[in-house]
C-alpha positions in Angstrom: -0.2 0.1 0.3 1.2 3.7 -0.8 2.1 5.7 2.0 0.5 8.9 -0.5 -2.6 10.7 -0.8 -4.1 11.9 -3.5 -6.9 14.7 -4.3 -8.6 14.8 -8.0 -11.0 17.3 -8.7 -13.2 16.8 -11.4 -12.7 13.2 -10.5 -16.2 11.7 -11.4 -15.5 11.5 -15.5 -13.0 11.3 -18.4 -9.4 12.1 -17.4 -9.8 12.7 -13.7 -11.7 9.0 -12.9 -9.2 7.7 -15.1 -6.5 9.2 -13.1 -7.8 8.2 -9.8 -8.2 4.9 -10.9 -4.5 4.7 -12.0 -3.3 5.9 -8.7 -6.0 3.8 -6.7 -4.3 0.6 -9.0 -1.0 1.5 -8.0 -2.4 1.6 -3.6 -2.5 5.2 -3.3 -5.2 6.7 -1.2 -7.6 8.8 -3.8 -9.9 10.9 -3.1 -12.1 12.6 -5.6 -14.5 15.3 -5.8 -17.4 16.1 -8.0 -20.3 18.9 -8.3 -22.9 16.2 -9.0 -24.6 13.6 -6.6 -25.3 11.3 -9.8 -22.2 10.7 -10.6 -20.3 10.1 -7.3 -23.2 7.5 -6.8 -22.1 5.8 -9.5 -18.5 6.2 -9.2 -19.3 5.1 -5.4 -20.7 1.6 -7.2 -18.1 0.6 -10.0 -14.6 2.3 -7.9 -15.5 1.7 -3.7 -11.8 2.3 -3.0 -12.0 5.9 -4.2 -13.6 8.2 -1.3 -15.6 10.7 -2.9 -16.8 14.5 -2.0 -19.3 16.3 -3.3 -18.4 19.8 -3.7 -18.0 22.8 -6.4 -14.6 23.3 -7.4 -15.2 27.7 -7.6 -16.1 27.1 -4.3 -13.2 27.6 -2.1 -14.9 27.4 1.6 -16.4 23.9 0.5 -13.2 22.7 -0.8 -11.1 23.8 2.5 -13.9 21.6 4.4 -12.6 18.4 2.0 -9.1 19.3 2.5 -9.5 19.7 6.4 -11.4 16.8 6.5 -8.7 14.5 4.0 -5.6 15.9 6.3 -2.4 15.8 4.4 -2.4 15.8 1.2 0.4 14.8 -1.6 -1.1 15.4 -5.0 -3.2 17.3 -6.4 -5.0 17.0 -9.3 -6.9 19.3 -11.1 -9.4 17.9 -13.7 -12.4 20.6 -13.3 -13.7 21.3 -16.5 -16.6 22.9 -18.4 -18.2 22.2 -22.1 -18.4 26.0 -22.9 -16.0 28.3 -24.9 -15.8 27.3 -28.6 -17.5 29.1 -31.4 -16.4 31.7 -33.5 -15.2 35.1 -32.5 -17.9 37.0 -33.9 -20.7 35.1 -32.8 -19.0 34.0 -29.3 -21.7 34.6 -26.4 -19.0 36.4 -23.6 -21.1 35.5 -20.6 -21.1 31.8 -22.1 -17.5 32.6 -21.9 -17.0 34.1 -18.7 -18.8 31.0 -17.5 -16.3 28.7 -19.1 -13.6 30.5 -17.5 -15.5 30.0 -13.9 -15.8 26.2 -14.7 -11.9 25.9 -15.7 -9.5 28.6 -14.9 -11.3 30.1 -11.6 -12.4 26.4 -10.4 -7.9 25.4 -10.5 -7.4 29.1 -8.9 -9.7 28.6 -6.1 -9.3 24.9 -5.3 -5.4 25.5 -5.3 -5.9 28.2 -2.7 -7.8 26.4 -0.4 -5.7 22.6 -0.3 -2.4 24.3 -0.3 -2.5 24.7 3.3 -3.1 21.2 2.9 -0.5 19.9 0.6 2.9 18.1 1.6 6.5 19.7 1.1 7.2 17.3 -1.1 3.7 16.9 -3.1 2.6 18.4 -6.2 0.2 20.3 -8.3 -1.1 19.0 -11.3 -3.4 21.2 -14.2 -5.2 19.9 -16.9 -4.9 22.3 -20.1 -5.7 21.8 -23.5 -3.3 21.9 -27.1 -6.3 24.8 -27.7 -3.7 26.5 -25.9 -1.1 26.3 -28.6 -2.9 25.4 -32.2 -4.2 27.6 -34.5 -8.1 26.4 -35.0 -10.3 28.4 -36.2 -13.3 28.1 -33.3 -11.3 28.0 -30.6 -9.9 31.2 -29.4 -12.5 31.2 -26.6 -11.1 27.8 -25.5 -7.3 28.8 -26.1 -7.7 31.7 -24.3 -8.8 29.6 -21.0 -6.6 26.5 -21.7 -3.4 29.2 -22.1 -4.7 30.7 -18.7 -4.5 27.9 -16.9 -1.3 26.4 -18.4 0.5 30.0 -18.0 0.1 29.2 -14.2 2.7 26.5 -14.0 6.1 28.5 -14.5 5.5 31.0 -12.0 3.6 28.4 -9.4 6.6 26.1 -9.5 8.9 28.5 -8.5 6.7 30.3 -6.2 5.4 27.2 -4.8 9.0 25.2 -4.4 9.6 22.6 -3.0 5.8 21.2 -4.2 5.9 20.7 -7.6 3.6 22.2 -10.3 3.1 20.8 -13.8 0.4 20.5 -16.5 -1.0 18.3 -18.5 -1.9 19.3 -22.3 -4.2 16.5 -23.8 -5.6 17.0 -27.3 -8.9 15.4 -29.0 -9.8 12.2 -25.5 -12.5 10.4 -26.1 -14.4 11.6 -23.0 -17.9 12.9 -21.7 -16.6 16.6 -22.9 -18.4 15.2 -26.1 -21.4 14.3 -25.2 -23.3 17.4 -26.7 -22.5 15.9 -29.6 -24.5 13.5 -32.0 -23.2 10.1 -31.4 -23.0 9.9 -35.1 -21.3 13.3 -35.6 -18.7 12.7 -33.0 -17.7 8.9 -34.2 -17.1 10.7 -37.7 -14.8 13.8 -36.5 -13.1 11.0 -34.7 -12.2 9.3 -37.6 -11.5 12.6 -39.6 -9.5 13.3 -36.8 -7.9 10.1 -36.3 -6.5 10.0 -39.8 -4.8 13.5 -39.8 -3.4 13.2 -36.2 0.5 11.5 -36.4 -1.0 9.1 -34.1 -3.5 7.8 -36.2 -6.1 7.6 -33.4 -8.1 9.7 -30.8 -6.8 9.4 -27.4 -8.6 7.6 -24.2 -8.8 8.9 -20.8 -6.6 6.1 -19.6 -3.8 7.0 -21.8 -3.8 10.8 -21.3 -4.0 8.9 -17.2 -0.7 7.5 -17.1 0.8 11.0 -18.6 -1.0 13.0 -15.6 0.2 10.4 -13.0 4.0 10.8 -14.4 3.6 14.6 -14.0 1.7 14.0 -10.3 4.3 11.7 -8.9 7.5 12.1 -10.4 9.8 13.8 -7.9 12.2 16.0 -10.5 9.8 17.1 -13.0 8.6 20.6 -11.8 7.6 23.8 -14.1 6.3 21.6 -17.2 3.4 21.5 -19.4 3.6 17.8 -20.8 1.8 17.4 -24.3 0.0 14.3 -25.0 -2.2 15.3 -28.0 -1.0 12.8 -29.8 0.7 14.9 -32.2 -2.2 17.3 -33.0 -0.3 20.4 -32.4 1.7 19.5 -35.8 -1.2 19.2 -37.8 -4.7 20.7 -38.7 -7.4 19.6 -37.7 -11.0 20.7 -39.5 
């Protein structure tokens, strides 16, 4: 059994849940935070080793209470996200974009502030960005702004919070519930088109990205780094 404790915020689905499962399989004591009781209950049924907590990541007081209940935390993984912010700039609803910043950037900041007093000195913080921060795909300016802001936190915080390590993982296309808003046929069609263009020739699974997140969280010599786990998406044009 590992002596370490991890807290995965946004750990009830997608990359967050895959990371929580991977760390738990390695014997880590893993706590997950999610907004919705239904998803937490579903995870409790399938993964009883994961300790669930219901809280909104933008609510610093709620996250602080979770952290206080856990005690010392070695590895904090911030996988909170939202599904908004995409679209051509001329048509982009800025109120919606503000919500996207709330759901991701402000959630990361509020959670980190709340958990920071409970992180062990040799612990780590791992943020989840996205390849949109560095690509030039039309219709993603809002997403690029949100994810670029998240990833911009890494270098200054790696110095400011040292010896606590701070890194980010920047995924590309990943087959997660983030895409559930698209009809299944449209999603599969887009994934097939994208896979043909990607150098790795496939759309990533949440488990593939989770392996990179676990590396960033647990490797004691890694800090101030954004790990690109995008299948080469930044190297090509995806329509």
